[in-house]
N, C-alpha and C positions, 0 to 999 in steps of 0.2 A: 317714464311718462311720455315718451316720444309719440306713441300711438295715440294717446289722448290729445296731445297738442295738435297732431296732424288732423284728427277728426274735428277738433274745434275750429281749426283754420278752414277746413272744408265747409263746415256749416256757415261760417262767416262769408265765405266766397259764394255761397249758394242762397243768400238771403232772399233773392228775388223769386226763388222756387218754393219758399215755405208756404205750405197749405194748398199749393196748386195740384189739382187732380189731373191725372194723365188720361183718364177715360178707359184704362185697361184693367180697372178693378184693383189696382195696387194702391197701397197707402201712400199718401204724399209725404213729403218731408214735414214732420210735425213741428209745430211751434213749441217753445219751451213750456214746461208745466202741463204738458198734455201727453196722453198715451192713446192706445186703441183698445177697444173691447168688442167682442162679438155680442150683439144684442139679439134677444129672442122675441121681444115684444116692443111694439111702437105705439105710443099714445099720441093723439093729435088734439090740441086745444086751440082756443082763439086767444087773441092778445089780452083779453080780459080774464083769462084763467078759467074759461068754461070748457068742459069736456065736449069733444066733437065725435071722435071715433077711436077705434083701436084695432090692431091686427097683429098677427105673428110676423116675424121677419125671416125671410129665406136665408139660408147659409150664404148664398151668393151675394146678398146685400147686407150682411150682418155687421161688417167692420164699421165701427163707430168711433170717431175722434172724441175723446172725453177729457175735461180738465182733471188734473190729479194733484194732490198734495204729496209731500215727501212721504208721509205715513201711508196714505192710501195707495200710492204708486208702488210701494214695496210691501204691502200688507200680506201676511200669511195667516194671521190669527188676531184676535182682539177686535175692537170696534174702531174702524178707521174708514169713515164714509168718504166716497168720492164727492167732489164739490157740487156736481150737477146731475149726472146720470149714474144709476147704480142698481143693485139687485132689489127685488121687491121688499125684502126685510128692512131695507134702509128707507125707501121712498114711500112705502104704503103705511099711512097712519092707521088703517084698519087691518093690518096684518095680524094684530092680536086677536081679532074677532074670527079669523078664518084659519089661522095656523097655530101661532104660539104667542102667549103673552110675554114670554121670556125675551122677545125681540123689541120690546117697547123702547129700550134705551138706544137701540140702533136708530130708530126713527127720530127720537128726540135729539140725538147728537147730529144727525144729518140736517134736520131743519134748523138747528141753532147755527150750524156752519154756513148754510145757504143764506140765512138771514143776515149774517155778518157781511157776506159779499154784497147782497142787495142793498144793504143800508150804508155801505161804504161810499166814498166819492167815486168809485169805479163801477157802480151798478149799471145793469143793462135791462132795457124794458122787456125783452123776451125772457130773460132769466127771472125777472120779477113776476111775469105771468105764470111761469112754472111754479114759483113759490106759492103764489095765490092759489093755484089749483091743488097743489099737494097739501096745503094746510086745511083743505076741506075733508081730508082723510077718507076719500071715497075711491081710491085707486082700484082695489080688488073688487069692490062692488061694481065699478064701471066695466072692468075686464070680464067679470062673470056675465054681466048684461050683454056684452058683445060676443059672448061664447069663446073668449080667448082662454079663460081659465075654467076648470071643471070642479064642481063641488060634489061631495058625496051626499048620501041620505042624511048624514048628521050635520049637514050645513058647513062642513069643513072642506078645505081643498084636498082633492084626491092625491095621496102621496105618490102613487105609482104613475100618475099622468106626467107626460113629458112634452116639451116643446123643442123641436129640432134637437132631440137627444138629451136635453137638459131637464131635470125635474122642475115642474112648473113653480114650485115654491122657491126655487133657486134662480129663476129666470132674471136676466138682465134687461132693464127697461130703458128705452130712450124716449124722449118727449119732444115732439115738434110743435112749434107755435106758428100758426098761420096768421100772418100780419100783413094784409094787403096794403101796398104803398110803403111798407117799411122794409120788408125783405122777402124775397122769393126763394131763398136757399134754405136748406134744412139747418136747424139750430147747430147741429154738430159740424156743419161746414161753414158756419158764419164767422168770418174773420173778426167782426166787431165783438162777438161773444168771446172769441179767443183773446183778443187784446184786452177786453174788460177783465178777464180773470188773471191774465199775466200781470197787468198793472196792479191789481189788488193783491195778488200773492207776493209779488216782489216787494211791496210796501211792508210786508210782515217779516221780511228777512232781516235779522239783526246780528247774527253770529259771524262777525268778521274775523278772518284768519288768512294766512298765506295760502294761495292756490298754487300747488306744485306744478300745474300744467301751464299756467300763464305768468306766474311770478308776481301776481297782484294781490293786494290785501282786499278781499271781497267777501261777501257772505258765502260761507261754505256749507257743505252738506255731508252727512255721513250715511245717508240713505240714497242709494243709487238705483236707477231703473233696471228692470228685467225685460223680458219679452224681446230679446235682441235677435235671436234666430227665427222666431215665429211668435204668433200671438199667445201660444200656450207655454212658451219657454220661461221657466222660473229661475234659471241660472243667471248669476250676476258676475260681471267682470271685476267689480270693486265691492267688497263686503268685509265688514269687521265686526259682526254682531256676536261672535263667539267669545264671550268674556270669560269662559271657564276653560277653554282649550288653549291652543298655542298659535292661533291665527296671527296675533301680534305680540302676545305676552312672552316674556323671555328676552325680547329685544327692545320693546318699547313699553312705556308705562300706559299710554293711551293709544287708541286706534288712529287718532289724528296725527300722531307722530309718524305712523307708518305711511299714511296717505291722507293728505289734506287737499280736497278738490272743491273749487267753487261750485255753488249750486247751479248757476247759469252755465258754467263750463261743462259740468257733468251732463246737464240736460241737452245741451247742443251736441256734445260729442256722442252721446248714446242715441239721440234721435237721428242724427245723420248716419250713424252706423246701421241702425235698423232699416233706414231708407235704402242705403246702398246694398245691404244684404238682400232685400226683397227685389230691388230693381235689377241688380246685375250679379248677385251672389251665386256661387256654385255650391250645391249641396253634395257633400261627400259623406253620405250616411249621416251620422250625428254631427259631423264637422261641417262648419260653414266657412267657405273661402271667398273672399271678395278682393278684387283689384280695382283701384279707382285713381282718378286724377284729382288732385286737391282743388282744382277749379271746375270739377264736374266735366272734364273733357271726355270725349268718346274713347273708350278703351277696347282694344280687340279682345275677343274671347280667348283667354289664356289656356283653358283646359279642354278646348274643342279640337277636332281634327282639322287638317288644312282646308278641307272643303268648306267647313262651317266658318273658317277664318275669313273666307272671301266675302265681300259685300255681294248683295243679290245680283248686281249687274255683271259680276265676274263669274257667276255660277252657271250661266247659260250654256257655256261650252267648257267643261272642266278640262284642264291641260292634261295631256297624256305623255309628255316628255319632260325631262329635267329642265331643259331650256324654257319650255312653256311655263313650268311651275315657277322658276326663278323670276320670270317677268310678272306673273300674277301676284306672287308674294310681295315683290318690290312695289307693285302698283297698289296693293292693299295697304302696305306699310306707309307708303307716301300719303295716302288719304288720312291715316291717323296722325302722321307726323305734322300735318298742318296745325293740329291742336296741341299735340305733345311735343313742344319745341324744346330747345336746350335748357331754357329757364324753368320749365315745368317739372312737376314731380309725379311719379306713379308709386302708389303704395299697395303692397300686398299683405293681407292679414288673414290668418286662419284661426278659428275658434272651435273649441270642443268642451263639453261639460265634463269636468273631472269628477264631480258629484252632482246630484240633482240640483243643488243650489249654488254651485261654483263653476264659473266658466273660465277656462284657461286659454291663453293665447298660444297656439301651437306653432304659428309661423308668422314672422313679421319682417318685412324688408322695405326700405325706402330707396327708390332709384330715381336718378335723373331721367326725364321723359325719353330722351333720345337713346340712352343706354338700355332702357327697358325695351324699346322697340328693336334695337340691335340684337338683344338676346333672344327675343321672340323670333326674329327673322332667322337667327342662327339655328334655332330648334327646328323650324319648318324647312330649313335648307339641308340639314344634315341627317335627320332621322326620317328619311323618306324611302318610299318604294311605290311600285305600281300596284294599286289595289282594285279589286272587283267586288267587294262585299257591300259597298255603300248603296242604300236604298233611299230614293228621293221621291217626292210626290210627282205624279204624272197625270194630272187631271182627275176626272171622276168616272166611275164605272156606270153601267146601265142603271144601277140602283141609287146612283147619286153619292156613293161612298168614295173616299179618296183612293186612287190607284197608286201603286208604287212600282218603280222600275229600278233595275240594277244598273249602276253606271261604273265606268272605269275612271279612277282619278289618281293622279300622282301626288303624293304628299305624305304628311306625318299622321299616324293614327292618334286618337285621343288617349290620354293617360288611362282612362277606364277600360278602353278596348285593349290596351297593352296589358293591363292587370288581368283581364279575362283570358288573354292569350297565354300568359304565364301560369295561371292557376285554375282556369276553367270558370264557367258561369255558376257552378255550384259551390265555389270556394266560400269560406266564411266572410261575412261582411267586413269584419275587422281586418282581414288580410287584404281585401280589395282596397279598403279605405287607406291603410298604411302604405300600400303600393302607390296609389294616386298621390299621396302626400310626399313620398320620396321623389316621384317624378316632377312634382312642382319645383323642387330644388334644381332638378336638371334643366328646367325651362328658364327659371328666373335667375338662378345663381350660376348657370352654365356648368353645373357639377357633372362629372362623367356619368354616363349611364351605368347603373350598378351591374357588375358582371354576373352576380347570382341571378338577376332578373333575366339577363340575356341567356344564360346557360339553361335556366328552367324553361324558358320559351322554346329554345332549340330542342331540348329533350322531349318536351311535350309534343312539339310538331313532328318529330321523328316517330314517336310512339303512336301518334294519332293518324297515321297515313291511311288507315282503313275506314275512317269516319266518312260522313257525307262529303262529297267532293267540294261543294260550295263552302261548307264550314271549314274543311281542311285548307282550302284556298285562302280563306281569311286568316287562319292561323299562320300559314306559310308566308304570306305577304307581310304581315305585321312582324313576324320573326325576322324576315329579311331586313326590314327597316331598322330593327334593333341591332342586328349584327353589323350592318353598314355603319350605323352610328358608333357602335362600340369600337370597331376596328379603325375608324377615323380618329376617335379620341385617343385610343391606346397606341396605335402604330402609325398614325398619320397616313393610312392607306385610303385611297379613293376608289370605291367599288361602284361600277356602273350598273344600271338597271337592265342592261341588255347583255346578251352573251358576248364574251370577249375571248377571241381565239388566242390572244397573246398571253393569257394567264396560264401559268404552268403549275399552279398550286394543286397538289394531289387531291385535296378535299373538294375543291371546286370542280376539277375534271371528273371525279367519280360521281359527283352529283349530276353533271351533264350526261354522263354515260348511262346512269340509271334512268334519267328522263327519256332518253332515246329508246331504251328497252321498253319502257312503259308505253310510249306512244306507238311503237311498232305493234305491240300486242293489242292495244286499244283499236288501232286501225283494222287489224285482222278481225277482231271481235265485232266491230261495226259491220264489216263486210259479211260476216256470218250471222248478223242480226242476233248476237248474244250479248247479255249484260251480266257482267261479273267482274270481280277484282282481277287485276293483272297480277302476274307473279312478282313483278317489280314492286307493286304496292304491298302485296302480301308479305314479302320478305324485306320490306323497307328498313325496319329497325335492325334486323339481323345484318343486313348489308352495311348499315352505318357502323355496326360493332366490329364486323370482320368482312371487309369488302372482297378480299381475294377468294376466300372460301365460298362465300355466298354467290359471287358473280358466276362461278362455274355452274351452279345450279340454275341460275336465271338464264344464262346464255344457252344452256342445253335445252331448256324448256321453250326458248324463243325460236329455235330453228324451225319447228313445224309451222309456225306462223309466217316466218319469212318465206318458206317454200310455198305456202298457200297464196301469199300476196304476189309472189313473182316479181315482175317488172314494176309493179306499183310501189314496191318498197325500196327501189334502188336509191332514191334520193335520201331516204332515211338511213340506208346502209352506208352511204357516203359520209353522212354526219357521224355515224357510229365509228367508222374507220378513222376519220380525222381525229376524233377525240382519243381513240385507243392508241393511235400513233404518237400522241402527245404525252401519254402517261409513261413515267419512268418505271420499268418493270420491278426494280428493286424496291422503290417506294411503294408500289402496289402490293408487293409481297408482304411488307411489314406493316402496312397501314392498319390502324385499329382506332375504334372510337372516334369517328370523324366529327369535326366541330361545325360551327355555324356556317362556314364557307361551303360545306356540302349542300346545305339547304339553299344557299345563294345560287350555286351552280345548277341545282335541280330546277329551281324556279325560272332562272334565266333561259335555260335550254328548252324547258317545256313551253314557255311563251314564244320562243323563237320558232319552234316547230309548228305550233298552232297558227302563228301569224303567216308562216310560209304556206301551210296547208290551205289557209283561207285565201291567200293570193292565187294559189293553183285553182281553187274552186271558182274564184271570180273570173280568172282568165278562161277557164273552160266554159263558163256560162256566156262570157262575152263572145267566144268563138262560135258557140252554137247560135247565138243571136245573130251574128254576122252572116253565118251560112243561111239562116232562115230568111234574112232580108234579101240576100243575093238570089235566093230561089224565088 
């Protein structure tokens, strides 16, 4: 019950936020005994219960906070009306005249329940106005008059007609009461209405028992909320309604022996979880993952890449060196550390539906706030490389649409990008989801990066050399980050993101050698104004499998390009000669199936050559400009 206790504590710490809207369209932290429902119809009445107008509700404005009972909040069948707002069959006394007389009991039970609330010591004037209007039994008549509902030639509601995708006979209705001088907020956002129902409903709770989450003897509930991951989610975290199966039978006599939770405890825990998932949750396909501070502290994005990890003010000039990255990450962590101090807690929880009605907890960790930040910083420090695949917004184009530009950033790729690197964007959703889940443990638990994931990424990068250069560059740089992380975890090796002449590893050197061959041929093809794959890229996979034999072919085919370039290729030939002289001939002869260090060497040398080439171009342009000014 740890997760339930921590959620309850979080709600108690966030009492000041209950019911407050954020203005971003997201549901606020709900009060207890309340849920949300998407409304399709809105009726407006005055404080005396007189009809004023009605209209349909757009999907963007449909989320409505409604009071719920234990039965209505978990209803799937039977007659369990919500206390205030509900479907037409419950609130419309004239439903029998336009749709079906079989629903008369729905209205009768709804009205009886609403009357009990209004006649109690906790009644509310706006709720009483709604009761007055609904007892006139003219809801559907009024909606037809306002052309919200459609009738057929037989005077019955058209069964095929829909409102925002919902059959009109099944539409959910909310009612607003205009009460000048009393309230200018909608009924479903009125705190006085919320408090009225909460006080009324708590007065009805009588079944006291031990709450396993709080250790107190309080009114308990065996019906717990759904709609945790989204408004349409029917799966529950706590459920024991299977009296014929083995949900609890075989171990316990009653379901309360398996799990006894206070009504108020359950309401607060589930409501704060819904709020957290919508506010800062990560959707991993059907799985929802949320990380939060128990005092609602600001939490860094755990499953984003390093660029997104930075606050906006640090995104202006993305760092391009390891040292720059270290300073940026430390600065970002320091900002969060002001709130997540030693005494605070960070909780990580993952949920996924095992069946349509059962929600299982797939991941749960409780961490000291500073430990959590240390582990996150370690992830962004060790699994890094220099990337060029990131697209960010860069103003608007001539048509007013957002423009994107490609930037260079040093950092850690997101878990989802890592999963796509290993298995491709067309991989099954289940495989991508499970990979992201495995990487969550690498981040929060500091688990070693899985070797199979590294190996798969290396193999896919080697096989994909002939794909689009930008996409292959993305695969290559993310693979390099994984290899760097793996070798630091496994062998305590520190691999730099720049070419290192002191490294004598045969895999690394052969990667650099192949990069030089690729750049020489590319240089020649540009001079010839030709566009095609180089021999180095065409034979990339074969070279990784058998370097000695394949290099002979590549080297022979390279000679004509070297001769064509002449003196222009001398600086590249010097690099080629330096690498060749560092390679042990015997190791070269027996080398087979090169590992991830081959990709590291190729990427480092390729960037080194391109950076040097850019410097030469800049120097040449500066020289021309100088001569022009002198003349």
